[in-house]
C-alpha positions in Angstrom: -0.2 -0.2 -0.3 1.2 3.5 -0.8 2.6 5.6 2.6 -1.1 7.1 3.2 1.0 9.4 5.6 2.0 11.5 3.2 -1.2 12.1 1.3 -1.5 16.0 0.0 -4.1 18.1 2.2 -5.3 19.2 -1.3 -7.5 17.5 -3.8 -6.5 13.5 -4.9 -7.9 10.9 -6.6 -7.3 7.2 -4.4 -7.0 4.6 -7.5 -7.0 0.9 -7.0 -9.3 1.0 -3.7 -11.5 -1.9 -2.7 -15.2 -0.9 -1.7 -17.9 -2.7 -0.9 -20.4 -2.8 -3.7 -23.4 -1.9 -1.7 -21.8 1.4 -0.5 -22.1 2.3 -4.3 -25.2 1.2 -5.2 -24.1 -1.9 -6.6 -25.2 -5.1 -6.3 -22.6 -8.3 -5.3 -19.7 -8.0 -2.9 -16.2 -6.3 -3.1 -14.9 -4.2 -6.2 -11.8 -2.1 -7.3 -12.8 1.5 -7.9 -11.3 4.6 -7.2 -12.4 7.7 -4.9 -11.2 11.3 -5.4 -11.4 14.2 -2.6 -11.4 17.8 -2.8 -12.2 20.4 -0.3 -13.3 18.3 2.4 -15.4 16.1 0.4 -16.2 13.2 -2.6 -15.4 14.9 -5.3 -15.0 13.9 -9.4 -11.6 12.5 -10.7 -8.5 14.9 -9.5 -5.2 15.7 -11.8 -3.0 13.8 -8.5 -3.5 10.2 -8.2 -2.6 7.5 -6.0 -2.3 3.8 -6.3 -3.9 2.6 -3.1 -2.9 -1.3 -3.5 -6.3 -2.6 -3.3 -6.6 -0.7 0.3 -10.4 -1.3 1.5 -12.2 1.8 1.9 -15.0 2.2 4.3 -17.1 5.8 5.3 -17.1 7.0 8.8 -18.9 4.3 11.7 -22.1 5.1 13.5 -22.0 3.6 17.1 -25.9 3.6 17.6 -26.2 1.9 21.3 -23.7 3.1 24.0 -23.3 3.8 28.0 -21.0 6.6 28.0 -21.7 7.3 31.7 -20.4 3.7 32.8 -17.4 3.6 30.6 -14.1 2.5 32.0 -15.7 1.9 35.8 -14.5 -1.8 35.7 -11.1 -1.1 37.9 -13.0 0.6 40.8 -16.0 -1.4 40.0 -15.8 -4.9 38.5 -18.3 -7.4 38.3 -18.2 -10.3 41.0 -19.3 -13.0 39.0 -19.5 -12.0 35.6 -23.3 -12.4 35.8 -26.3 -9.8 34.6 -27.6 -9.5 38.4 -23.8 -8.7 39.6 -23.6 -6.1 36.5 -26.6 -4.6 37.9 -25.7 -4.3 41.3 -22.1 -3.3 40.6 -23.0 -0.5 38.3 -25.3 0.8 40.6 -23.5 0.9 43.5 -20.7 2.7 41.7 -23.1 5.1 40.3 -24.4 6.0 43.4 -20.6 6.2 45.4 -19.2 8.6 42.1 -21.0 9.5 39.4 -20.3 13.3 40.2 -20.3 15.4 36.5 -16.7 16.1 36.9 -16.2 11.6 37.2 -19.2 11.2 34.5 -17.4 14.1 32.0 -13.8 12.6 32.3 -14.1 9.0 31.3 -17.0 9.8 28.7 -14.6 12.4 26.8 -12.3 9.3 27.2 -14.6 6.8 25.4 -15.0 9.4 22.9 -11.3 10.0 21.9 -11.0 6.5 21.5 -14.0 6.2 18.8 -12.9 9.1 17.3 -9.5 7.6 16.9 -10.9 4.3 15.6 -13.0 6.1 12.8 -16.9 6.5 14.6 -18.5 9.9 13.5 -21.8 9.4 15.3 -23.1 8.0 18.5 -26.0 7.6 20.5 -25.8 6.5 24.0 -28.1 5.7 27.2 -27.6 7.8 30.5 -28.8 6.4 33.0 -31.6 8.7 34.5 -33.2 7.8 38.0 -33.2 10.9 40.1 -30.5 12.9 40.7 -28.5 10.9 38.4 -30.7 12.6 35.4 -29.9 16.2 36.7 -26.2 15.5 36.4 -25.6 13.7 33.6 -28.0 15.1 31.2 -25.9 18.7 31.1 -22.6 16.8 30.8 -23.6 14.7 28.3 -24.7 18.5 26.7 -21.4 20.3 27.1 -19.8 17.0 25.7 -22.0 17.6 22.8 -21.3 21.1 22.4 -17.3 20.3 22.4 -17.5 17.4 20.1 -19.8 19.1 17.7 -17.7 18.5 14.3 -16.3 15.1 15.2 -18.7 13.3 16.4 -22.2 14.1 16.8 -24.0 12.9 19.4 -27.4 11.6 21.0 -28.4 10.6 24.3 -31.8 8.2 25.4 -32.7 7.9 29.2 -32.7 4.8 30.8 -34.6 3.5 33.2 -35.9 0.0 34.4 -40.0 -0.1 33.7 -40.4 -0.5 37.4 -39.6 3.1 38.0 -41.9 4.4 35.0 -44.7 6.7 35.6 -46.6 9.0 34.0 -45.8 11.4 36.9 -43.5 12.4 39.2 -39.9 11.5 39.5 -39.9 10.5 35.3 -42.4 13.1 34.2 -39.4 15.4 35.5 -36.8 13.3 33.6 -38.9 12.9 30.2 -39.4 17.3 30.4 -34.9 17.1 30.9 -35.0 14.7 27.9 -36.6 16.7 25.8 -35.1 20.1 26.7 -31.8 18.3 25.5 -33.2 16.9 22.2 -32.9 13.3 23.5 -34.2 10.2 23.2 -37.0 8.3 25.8 -35.5 5.1 26.8 -36.4 2.2 29.2 -35.6 -1.3 29.8 -38.7 -4.1 29.0 -38.8 -7.3 31.4 -42.3 -8.6 31.9 -43.6 -7.2 34.8 -47.7 -7.7 35.2 -48.5 -4.7 33.8 -45.9 -3.9 31.4 -48.7 -3.9 28.2 -49.5 -0.2 30.0 -46.5 0.6 31.3 -45.3 0.7 27.7 -48.6 2.4 26.1 -48.3 5.3 28.3 -44.6 5.3 27.6 -45.0 6.1 24.0 -47.7 8.6 24.6 -45.1 10.3 27.0 -42.7 10.4 24.0 -45.4 11.2 21.6 -46.2 14.1 23.8 -42.7 15.4 23.6 -42.4 14.6 20.3 -39.7 12.4 21.0 -38.7 9.0 19.4 -37.6 6.0 21.7 -35.3 3.4 22.4 -36.0 0.5 24.5 -33.7 -1.9 26.5 -35.7 -5.3 25.5 -35.8 -8.6 27.0 -32.0 -9.0 28.1 -32.2 -12.3 29.0 -32.5 -16.1 27.6 -36.0 -16.8 29.1 -38.3 -17.2 26.3 -41.3 -16.6 28.4 -40.1 -13.1 28.2 -41.3 -11.4 25.1 -41.8 -7.7 26.0 -40.5 -7.0 22.3 -44.2 -8.2 21.2 -45.4 -6.2 23.4 -44.0 -2.8 22.0 -44.3 -3.9 18.7 -48.0 -4.5 19.5 -48.4 -1.2 21.3 -46.6 0.3 18.3 -49.4 -0.6 15.8 -52.1 0.2 18.0 -51.2 3.5 19.1 -49.9 4.6 15.4 -46.5 5.9 17.4 -45.0 7.4 14.3 -41.4 8.5 15.5 -38.7 6.0 14.8 -38.4 3.1 17.9 -35.4 1.5 18.6 -35.2 -2.1 20.6 -31.9 -3.4 22.0 -30.4 -6.7 22.9 -33.7 -8.8 22.1 -32.2 -12.5 23.2 -34.7 -13.9 24.6 -36.2 -14.5 20.9 -33.6 -16.9 20.6 -34.5 -19.0 23.3 -37.8 -19.4 22.3 -39.8 -21.8 20.3 -39.3 -21.1 16.6 -42.8 -20.7 16.1 -43.1 -18.2 18.2 -39.7 -16.3 17.4 -41.0 -15.9 14.0 -44.9 -14.8 15.2 -43.0 -12.2 17.5 -40.4 -10.8 14.5 -43.5 -10.6 11.8 -45.1 -8.3 14.4 -41.9 -6.1 15.0 -41.5 -6.0 10.7 -45.2 -4.5 10.9 -44.4 -2.1 13.4 -41.6 -1.2 11.8 -39.2 -1.7 14.5 -35.3 -0.7 14.3 -33.0 -3.2 15.8 -30.0 -3.0 17.6 -28.0 -6.5 18.7 -25.3 -5.9 20.9 -23.4 -9.1 20.1 -20.3 -8.7 22.3 -21.8 -7.6 25.6 -24.6 -10.3 25.2 -21.7 -13.4 24.9 -20.2 -11.8 27.7 -23.4 -12.0 29.6 -25.8 -14.2 28.5 -25.7 -18.3 29.3 -22.8 -17.7 32.2 -22.7 -19.8 35.0 -19.6 -20.8 37.2 -20.1 -24.3 37.1 -21.1 -24.8 33.4 -19.6 -24.3 29.7 -22.0 -21.5 27.8 -24.3 -23.3 25.2 -26.2 -19.8 23.7 -24.8 -16.9 22.4 -27.1 -14.5 23.1 -27.2 -12.6 20.1 -30.7 -11.7 18.5 -31.6 -13.3 15.5 -30.3 -10.9 13.0 -30.6 -12.8 10.0 -33.9 -14.0 10.4 -34.7 -10.1 11.0 -32.7 -9.2 7.9 -35.2 -11.7 5.4 -38.2 -9.3 6.9 -37.2 -6.2 6.1 -36.3 -5.5 9.9 -33.8 -2.6 9.9 -30.8 -4.6 12.0 -27.3 -2.9 13.3 -25.0 -3.7 15.5 -23.3 -1.7 17.8 -20.5 -1.4 21.0 -22.8 -1.1 24.2 -21.1 -1.1 27.1 -17.0 -0.9 27.4 -14.8 -1.6 30.6 -17.8 -1.6 32.8 -19.2 -4.1 34.9 -21.7 -5.5 32.0 -19.0 -5.9 29.5 -15.3 -5.8 30.8 -13.7 -4.8 27.4 -14.0 -3.1 24.5 -12.8 0.6 23.4 -15.9 1.6 20.9 -14.1 0.3 17.8 -17.2 -0.4 15.3 -14.6 -2.6 13.1 -14.1 -4.9 16.7 -18.0 -5.0 16.2 -18.4 -5.6 12.9 -15.9 -9.2 13.3 -17.3 -10.1 16.4 -20.3 -9.7 15.1 -19.2 -11.8 11.8 -17.6 -14.5 13.8 -21.1 -14.7 16.7 -23.8 -14.4 14.9 -22.1 -16.0 11.4 -22.7 -13.0 8.9 -20.3 -14.5 6.2 -21.6 -17.0 4.0 -24.6 -14.5 3.8 -26.0 -11.3 2.9 -23.0 -9.4 1.0 -24.2 -6.0 2.4 -24.0 -6.7 6.1 -21.3 -3.8 6.0 -24.1 -1.5 6.5 -24.9 -3.0 9.5 -22.5 -0.4 11.3 -23.1 2.4 8.7 -26.2 3.3 6.8 -28.5 1.1 9.1 -28.0 2.5 12.8 -28.3 6.3 11.1 -31.2 5.5 9.5 -32.4 4.0 12.6 -31.5 7.2 14.8 -31.2 9.6 11.8 -27.8 11.1 11.6 -26.6 11.5 8.3 -26.0 8.0 6.2 -22.5 7.8 5.6 -21.6 8.2 1.6 -18.8 7.8 -0.8 -21.3 9.7 -3.1 -19.8 12.8 -4.9 -20.5 15.3 -2.8 -20.6 13.4 0.9 -17.9 14.7 3.4 -14.9 13.0 3.1 -15.1 10.9 6.6 -13.2 7.6 5.4 -11.7 4.7 7.5 -8.6 3.0 5.0 -7.3 -0.2 5.8 -4.2 -2.0 4.3 -6.3 -5.2 4.4 -7.8 -6.3 0.4 -10.7 -8.4 1.3 -12.8 -9.1 4.3 -10.7 -11.9 5.9 -8.2 -10.2 5.4 -9.7 -6.9 7.4 -11.6 -9.4 9.8 -8.3 -11.2 10.6 -6.5 -8.3 12.5 -7.0 -5.4 14.7 -6.2 -3.1 11.8 -4.4 -0.7 14.1 -2.8 0.7 11.5 -6.1 2.1 9.8 -6.3 5.9 8.2 -9.3 8.2 9.2 -9.9 11.3 7.0 -11.8 13.6 8.7 -13.3 16.3 5.9 -10.5 14.8 3.8 -7.4 15.0 6.3 -6.1 12.6 8.1 -6.5 12.8 11.8 -4.1 12.0 15.1 -4.9 7.8 15.9 -3.3 8.4 19.1 -5.5 6.6 21.7 -5.8 8.0 25.2 -3.9 6.2 28.1 -5.8 4.4 31.1 -3.2 5.7 33.4 -5.5 8.9 32.6 -8.1 7.6 34.5 -5.9 6.2 37.6 -7.0 9.1 40.2 -10.8 8.1 39.6 -10.1 4.4 40.1 -7.9 4.8 43.0 -5.1 3.1 40.9 -1.4 4.3 42.7 
């Protein structure tokens, strides 16, 4: 590959690049093409041409489900047993003890610097919003959104358990706070006795404030948990018109086939957007100290795609009790989703699950290689999928507005004082 470190800032044509055909509106797999850059955007051909030796080029990534407020607390609040309940307890205790504005801001900014260096241009984060944390974290988010404008476009969704939902009291204040900050109304759903009424009222609150909705759904392998169907039916019955994102949806993978597919048919009719979080679900689901896990936790992404359901993949948690690893690297997400979900030997356009699909679900500008689109690109030495997904691609090149960025990752030692690390 050409030494791209010396690419001039002026107009240039990158010849002999590898691009997924779907990103150029074509059928099939990978194709060789050329891309030109001028004035920070994709342009027509330029006089100066550089042979890229088959290097793969993708638009910058969209990460539609993260938890910036939880990120990197693992050193001070690890999951004691790797289970979902262990994660809830550890994260909840850490929030009460440590989540002052300065703590949340520093950890979130650390995560954003990592995501930016890896080539992400848009992120939706969930913010734990049980009172009084909502009044702490939402102003922090607003400041971060301003600070990162032009580098990473940020959205936020509130996060509460469905048993903490009510149309009055504390959550009414939270919903108003979300609306004031241009956010997304979010909730975790699980099969409490009155879940149908809670979901209907939740959607009514969102509609009344002009907000879209984002749910954590059935993050369990209990086949009896099917709040996914409850949400889809509520959307259809209410005529809720704003986008609805549903994340995790693990239990559908454990249901009898007839029940799972019937649920997905309703999800398709309701037009829900699905985000799968394969790394976190693999970490938490089917975990036991005494047995090897049998199930992967990933939702039924192939069956969803076949029904026209918009499916994306995302990072989810990063170095916190819900997932001990990760770095907000969407290439890692795509690599692991491919392995966990057997995306290979399947449709050739799964790369859209970290690009156009999440952008469509969240309302971000769609990543594009069309003339006139911003030259926000990630370039890899890899020339095909097996080369791309076999290595971390730590030598990738990231362009924003046609200019190569500094990809130096933040040092974990920056957070030592927050973690009590000597």
